[in-house]
C-alpha positions in Angstrom: 11.6 11.8 83.5 13.7 12.0 80.3 12.5 9.5 77.7 15.4 10.0 75.3 19.2 9.6 75.6 21.3 12.7 76.4 23.4 13.8 73.4 26.6 12.6 75.1 25.1 9.1 75.6 24.0 9.1 72.0 27.5 9.9 71.0 28.7 6.9 73.1 26.1 4.7 71.3 27.5 5.8 68.0 31.0 5.0 69.0 30.0 1.5 70.4 28.1 0.8 67.2 31.0 1.8 65.0 33.3 -0.4 67.0 30.9 -3.4 66.8 30.6 -2.9 63.0 34.4 -2.8 62.7 34.6 -6.0 64.7 32.2 -8.0 62.5 33.4 -6.5 59.2 31.4 -5.3 56.2 30.2 -8.8 55.2 28.3 -9.2 58.6 27.3 -5.6 59.2 23.8 -6.1 57.9 23.3 -9.1 60.2 24.6 -7.2 63.2 22.3 -4.2 62.5 19.3 -6.4 62.0 19.9 -8.4 65.2 20.5 -5.1 67.2 17.4 -3.6 65.8 15.3 -6.5 66.8 16.8 -6.6 70.3 16.2 -2.9 70.8 12.6 -3.1 69.4 11.9 -5.9 71.9 12.3 -3.3 74.6 9.7 -0.9 73.1 6.2 -1.9 74.1 4.5 0.1 71.3 4.6 -1.1 67.7 3.8 2.4 66.5 7.0 3.8 68.0 9.0 1.1 66.3 7.2 1.8 63.0 7.8 5.5 63.4 11.5 4.9 64.1 11.9 2.8 61.0 10.1 5.4 58.9 12.4 8.2 60.3 15.5 6.2 59.6 14.4 5.3 56.1 13.5 8.9 55.3 16.9 10.1 56.6 18.8 7.6 54.4 18.0 9.9 51.4 19.6 13.0 52.8 23.2 14.3 52.7 23.0 15.0 56.5 22.6 11.3 57.2 26.2 10.6 56.1 27.8 12.1 59.2 27.3 11.4 62.9 23.6 11.3 63.7 22.1 14.1 65.8 19.3 13.6 68.3 16.7 13.8 65.6 18.6 11.3 63.4 
């Protein structure tokens, strides 16, 4: 069983997220992302996985590669 999204599905998530951000506008982008993060975290039964995902996202915010479309490793 595959426990991660296929790359094509990840691309679709990126597109859906970009569209949602465009719909709410920059003034509500942070609120949208916070709500989405909590909704998705609710589906993960292990706090260590959520913590690891937050740490990975945070670490990748400091790299030039994080500016473009995310790859499977974010």
